[in-house]
C-alpha positions as CSV (number, residue, x, y, z in Angstrom):
1,M,-12.6,-4.6,21.2
2,N,-12.4,-6.2,24.7
3,A,-10.2,-3.9,26.8
4,S,-9.9,-6.4,29.7
5,K,-7.2,-8.4,28.0
6,K,-4.5,-7.9,25.4
7,I,-5.7,-8.1,21.8
8,R,-3.7,-10.8,19.9
9,V,-2.9,-9.4,16.5
10,L,-1.3,-11.3,13.6
11,V,0.6,-9.2,11.2
12,T,1.4,-10.9,7.9
13,G,4.2,-9.5,5.7
14,A,5.9,-8.5,9.0
15,T,9.3,-8.1,7.5
16,G,8.2,-5.7,4.8
17,F,8.1,-1.9,4.8
18,L,4.4,-1.8,5.9
19,G,4.5,-4.8,8.2
20,G,7.6,-3.5,10.0
21,N,5.9,-0.1,10.6
22,I,2.8,-1.8,11.9
23,L,4.8,-3.8,14.4
24,R,6.6,-0.6,15.6
25,A,3.3,1.2,16.0
26,M,1.8,-1.7,17.9
27,A,4.8,-1.7,20.3
28,L,3.5,1.6,21.5
29,Q,0.0,0.2,22.3
30,P,0.1,-1.7,25.7
31,G,-3.2,-3.4,24.9
32,I,-1.9,-5.2,21.8
33,E,0.0,-8.4,21.7
34,P,1.5,-8.5,18.2
35,I,2.4,-11.8,16.4
36,A,4.7,-11.7,13.4
37,A,3.9,-13.9,10.4
38,C,6.9,-14.1,8.0
39,R,9.3,-16.3,6.2
40,R,12.6,-15.1,7.7
41,R,12.8,-14.2,11.4
42,E,16.1,-12.3,11.0
43,K,14.4,-9.6,8.9
44,L,12.0,-8.6,11.6
45,P,12.5,-5.2,13.3
46,R,15.4,-5.7,15.7
47,N,13.5,-4.7,18.8
48,F,10.6,-7.1,18.1
49,K,10.1,-9.5,21.1
50,G,6.8,-11.1,20.3
51,E,5.7,-14.4,19.0
52,V,6.8,-15.3,15.5
53,R,5.0,-17.8,13.2
54,I,7.4,-18.8,10.4
55,G,5.9,-19.9,7.1
56,N,4.8,-19.0,3.6
57,L,1.3,-17.6,2.8
58,M,1.4,-19.5,-0.5
59,D,1.2,-22.7,1.7
60,A,-2.5,-23.7,2.3
61,N,-1.5,-25.6,5.5
62,Y,0.3,-22.6,6.9
63,R,-2.7,-20.4,6.2
64,R,-4.9,-22.8,8.2
65,E,-2.6,-22.8,11.1
66,V,-1.4,-19.2,11.3
67,V,-4.9,-17.8,11.9
68,K,-5.5,-19.8,15.1
69,Q,-5.8,-18.2,18.5
70,V,-5.7,-14.6,17.2
71,D,-8.2,-11.8,17.6
72,V,-7.3,-9.6,14.7
73,I,-5.3,-10.1,11.4
74,C,-3.5,-7.2,9.7
75,S,-2.9,-8.5,6.2
76,A,0.2,-6.7,5.0
77,G,1.8,-9.5,3.1
78,N,1.0,-8.7,-0.5
79,W,2.8,-10.0,-3.6
80,A,2.6,-7.1,-6.1
81,S,3.6,-6.0,-9.5
82,M,3.1,-2.6,-11.1
83,W,2.4,-4.0,-14.5
84,N,1.2,-7.2,-16.3
85,H,1.7,-10.5,-14.4
86,K,-2.1,-11.3,-14.3
87,A,-1.7,-15.0,-13.6
88,Q,0.9,-14.5,-10.9
89,E,-1.3,-11.8,-9.2
90,R,-4.2,-14.3,-9.0
91,E,-2.0,-17.2,-7.8
92,R,0.4,-15.4,-5.4
93,F,-1.8,-12.6,-4.1
94,F,-5.6,-12.9,-4.6
95,E,-6.2,-16.6,-4.0
96,P,-4.0,-16.9,-0.9
97,T,-5.5,-13.7,0.6
98,R,-9.1,-14.8,-0.1
99,D,-8.3,-18.1,1.5
100,L,-6.7,-16.3,4.5
101,I,-10.0,-14.5,4.9
102,E,-11.9,-17.7,4.8
103,Q,-9.6,-19.3,7.4
104,S,-10.1,-16.3,9.6
105,I,-13.8,-16.6,9.5
106,R,-13.7,-20.4,10.2
107,H,-11.4,-19.9,13.2
108,G,-13.3,-17.1,14.8
109,V,-11.0,-14.1,14.1
110,K,-12.9,-11.0,15.2
111,R,-11.5,-8.5,12.6
112,F,-9.7,-8.8,9.3
113,I,-7.8,-5.7,8.2
114,Q,-6.7,-5.7,4.5
115,T,-4.0,-3.5,2.9
116,S,-5.4,-1.8,-0.1
117,T,-5.0,1.6,-1.9
118,V,-7.0,4.8,-2.4
119,V,-6.8,4.1,-6.2
120,I,-9.4,1.3,-5.9
121,G,-11.8,4.3,-6.1
122,A,-12.7,6.2,-9.2
123,V,-10.4,9.1,-10.3
124,A,-11.7,12.3,-8.9
125,K,-12.7,15.1,-11.3
126,D,-10.9,18.4,-10.7
127,N,-10.2,18.5,-6.9
128,Q,-13.4,16.7,-5.8
129,P,-12.7,14.6,-2.7
130,L,-12.9,10.8,-3.1
131,D,-14.9,9.1,-0.4
132,D,-13.9,6.0,1.6
133,F,-16.3,3.5,0.0
134,S,-16.5,4.0,-3.8
135,V,-15.0,1.3,-6.0
136,T,-14.1,1.7,-9.6
137,K,-14.3,-0.9,-12.3
138,H,-11.3,-3.0,-13.3
139,T,-8.5,-1.2,-15.1
140,G,-7.7,-4.1,-17.5
141,F,-4.0,-3.0,-17.5
142,W,-3.0,-3.3,-13.8
143,P,-3.8,-6.8,-12.5
144,H,-2.7,-6.0,-8.9
145,L,-5.2,-3.2,-8.6
146,D,-7.9,-5.3,-10.2
147,C,-7.2,-8.0,-7.6
148,L,-7.5,-5.4,-4.8
149,I,-10.9,-4.3,-6.2
150,D,-12.0,-8.0,-6.2
151,L,-10.8,-8.5,-2.6
152,D,-12.7,-5.4,-1.4
153,R,-15.9,-6.8,-3.1
154,Y,-15.3,-10.2,-1.5
155,M,-14.9,-8.6,1.9
156,R,-18.1,-6.6,1.6
157,G,-20.0,-9.8,0.6
158,N,-18.7,-11.8,3.5
159,S,-18.8,-9.2,6.3
160,T,-21.9,-10.7,8.0
161,R,-20.3,-14.1,8.7
162,G,-18.8,-13.1,12.1
163,T,-15.6,-11.5,11.2
164,Q,-15.5,-7.7,10.7
165,M,-13.9,-6.7,7.4
166,V,-11.8,-3.5,7.2
167,T,-10.2,-2.2,4.0
168,M,-7.4,0.3,4.5
169,R,-7.2,2.5,1.4
170,L,-3.6,3.7,1.7
171,G,-2.0,6.6,-0.1
172,H,1.3,6.3,-1.9
173,F,4.0,5.1,0.6
174,I,6.9,7.4,1.5
175,G,9.6,6.7,4.0
176,K,12.9,4.9,4.6
177,G,12.9,1.3,3.5
178,N,10.3,1.4,0.7
179,R,11.6,0.0,-2.5
180,L,8.4,-0.6,-4.6
181,G,6.1,2.3,-5.5
182,M,5.9,5.7,-7.1
183,L,8.8,7.5,-5.5
184,P,11.4,4.7,-6.0
185,A,10.3,4.4,-9.6
186,L,10.3,8.1,-10.3
187,V,13.7,9.3,-9.1
188,P,16.0,7.2,-11.4
189,R,13.7,7.9,-14.3
190,L,13.9,11.7,-13.8
191,K,17.7,11.4,-14.1
192,T,17.2,10.4,-17.8
193,Y,15.6,13.7,-18.8
194,L,12.9,11.7,-20.5
195,V,10.1,12.1,-18.0
196,P,7.5,14.8,-18.9
197,W,5.1,16.6,-16.7
198,L,1.6,15.0,-16.9
199,A,-0.9,17.8,-17.6
200,G,1.5,20.3,-16.2
201,G,1.9,18.4,-12.9
202,R,-1.3,20.0,-11.5
203,K,-2.9,16.7,-10.1
204,R,-2.7,16.0,-6.4
205,L,-1.0,13.0,-4.8
206,P,-2.1,11.1,-1.6
207,L,1.2,10.6,0.0
208,V,1.4,8.9,3.4
209,A,4.4,8.5,5.7
210,D,5.8,5.3,7.2
211,T,4.9,6.1,10.9
212,D,1.4,7.3,9.9
213,L,0.9,4.0,8.1
214,G,1.8,2.0,11.1
215,A,-0.3,4.1,13.5
216,S,-3.4,3.7,11.3
217,F,-3.3,-0.1,11.5
218,A,-2.7,0.0,15.3
219,L,-5.7,2.2,15.6
220,A,-7.8,0.0,13.4
221,T,-6.9,-2.9,15.6
222,I,-8.3,-1.4,18.8
223,A,-11.1,0.7,17.5
224,D,-14.6,0.1,19.0
225,G,-17.9,0.7,17.3
226,L,-16.9,-0.5,13.8
227,N,-19.5,-1.8,11.4
228,D,-19.3,-5.3,9.9
229,Y,-17.6,-3.8,6.8
230,E,-15.5,-0.6,7.0
231,S,-13.3,1.2,4.5
232,F,-10.9,4.0,5.4
233,N,-8.8,6.5,3.4
234,I,-5.4,6.7,5.1
235,C,-3.3,9.6,3.7
236,G,-1.2,12.4,4.9
237,A,-2.5,15.8,6.1
238,E,-1.8,17.5,2.7
239,F,-2.3,16.6,-0.9
240,P,0.6,18.2,-2.7
241,T,0.6,18.5,-6.5
242,L,2.8,16.3,-8.6
243,R,4.7,19.5,-9.5
244,E,5.4,20.3,-5.9
245,V,6.7,16.8,-5.2
246,V,8.9,16.6,-8.2
247,Q,10.3,20.1,-7.5
248,F,11.1,19.1,-4.0
249,I,12.8,15.9,-5.2
250,A,14.9,17.9,-7.7
251,A,15.9,20.4,-5.0
252,E,16.9,17.6,-2.6
253,T,18.8,15.4,-5.2
254,G,19.8,17.6,-8.1
255,V,17.9,15.4,-10.6
256,P,16.4,17.4,-13.5
257,K,12.9,18.6,-13.6
258,P,10.7,17.7,-16.6
259,L,11.3,19.9,-19.6
260,Y,7.9,19.6,-21.3
261,S,4.3,18.4,-20.6
262,V,2.0,15.8,-22.1
263,P,-1.7,15.1,-21.5
264,Y,-2.7,12.0,-19.5
265,P,-3.9,10.1,-22.6
266,A,-0.4,10.4,-24.1
267,G,1.1,9.2,-20.9
268,Y,-1.1,6.1,-20.9
269,A,-0.3,5.5,-24.6
270,F,3.4,5.7,-24.0
271,G,3.1,3.4,-20.9
272,W,1.2,0.9,-23.1
273,L,4.0,1.1,-25.7
274,M,6.7,0.5,-23.2
275,E,4.9,-2.5,-21.7
276,T,4.3,-4.0,-25.1
277,L,8.0,-3.5,-26.2
278,K,9.4,-4.9,-22.9
279,P,10.3,-8.3,-24.3
280,I,12.7,-6.7,-26.8
281,L,14.0,-3.8,-24.7
282,P,16.8,-4.1,-22.1
283,G,16.3,-3.8,-18.4
284,S,14.2,-5.7,-15.8
285,S,11.1,-3.5,-16.1
286,P,9.6,-1.0,-18.6
287,F,10.7,2.6,-18.5
288,L,7.1,3.6,-17.9
289,T,3.9,1.6,-17.1
290,R,0.3,2.7,-17.2
291,S,0.1,2.0,-13.5
292,I,2.7,4.7,-12.8
293,V,0.6,7.2,-14.9
294,H,-2.5,6.0,-13.0
295,L,-0.8,6.7,-9.6
296,C,-0.2,10.3,-10.8
297,E,-3.9,11.0,-11.4
298,N,-5.8,13.3,-9.1
299,W,-6.3,11.6,-5.7
300,V,-7.8,13.9,-3.1
301,C,-8.8,11.4,-0.4
302,P,-9.6,13.0,2.9
303,N,-9.0,11.2,6.2
304,D,-12.2,12.6,7.8
305,Y,-13.9,9.2,8.2
306,A,-10.8,7.6,9.6
307,R,-10.4,10.4,12.1
308,R,-14.0,10.0,13.3
309,K,-14.0,6.2,13.5
310,L,-10.4,5.4,14.3
311,G,-8.9,8.6,15.8
312,Y,-6.4,8.6,12.9
313,V,-4.6,12.0,12.6
314,P,-1.5,12.0,10.3
315,K,1.5,13.6,12.1
316,K,4.5,13.4,9.7
317,D,5.0,16.1,7.1
318,W,5.4,14.7,3.6
319,R,8.5,16.6,3.0
320,A,10.3,15.1,6.0
321,A,9.2,11.6,4.9
322,V,10.3,12.2,1.3
323,R,13.7,13.6,2.5
324,E,14.3,10.4,4.6
325,H,13.2,8.2,1.7
326,L,15.5,10.0,-0.7
327,A,18.5,9.7,1.7
328,D,17.8,5.9,1.9
329,L,17.6,5.6,-1.9
330,K,20.8,7.6,-2.3
331,A,22.7,5.2,0.0
332,D,22.0,2.6,-2.6
333,G,22.8,4.9,-5.6
334,Y,19.1,5.6,-6.5
335,P,18.7,2.1,-7.9
336,W,16.6,1.4,-10.9
337,P,13.8,-0.5,-9.2
338,R,12.0,-3.6,-10.3
339,L,8.3,-2.9,-10.8
340,C,7.5,-6.5,-9.7
341,Q,8.3,-8.4,-6.5
342,P,10.4,-11.5,-6.9
343,A,8.7,-14.9,-6.7
């Protein structure tokens, strides 16, 4: 990128967990001029002093205007559900994001950086590492993941039109402020004594801490020498097993550890049953979904390519981030989380 002037970077979803951490990381980069795109200014990080573009990404007129006079877009404003909601995922996430990409190309944005997940790749066998570019087929049971797969394909197919396309394959978020994902979903469920080990808890998890997430986007913003299309695994330095993570959670919180183990096919079958019975069961979300089981598959996703191309080196230990995350959840009484964002 041009080092002679500040890079103007639009961050969508700027009031969310990821967007806020991106803004904080960019504040440490003197060559970046961040611009926050959000619906509510008062929810931005308190020390943010940059330009704010208020609006809703569901609004086509806003999408046309918000991309103007920026060099890079960090797309962190995702509507997401961990189960079902196929029509809403297309309407509220996929179509607006695809159009945002189109508007970026039309208005000369140099680089578009899209939030994604390591689980758009195929599940690794044993502990084989998962590379930064492989893409799996649609799951058929997790519409948000299927939309992310489609967005990645769309970015690959449109990467020669003048805007560099960068997919950030993020690990499972941990850190204060995160309310949607594996850890917030897991803790209150463990308290019920109904959660089993999956295959003995031997599979490895790609956890990534709040500050490392923000730093990775800041580095992707300023990196030179990127190809027209790039894809990066962004995870922590270690890949602890599910058993290690749950045992750490139990030691920190006093919640019970699982009492028995089931194979993954049984976990998926029970998740399907809970999703199917949701209309007649109490609560705002199913006890278990197939997406939660999928997140607990084996994900060993090295950061080697991101280190070479971006200079990304994770610095925060997963235990410290989980401890901070748990303390934040405890302050709210370990709430039973919704597995779907509100409209």
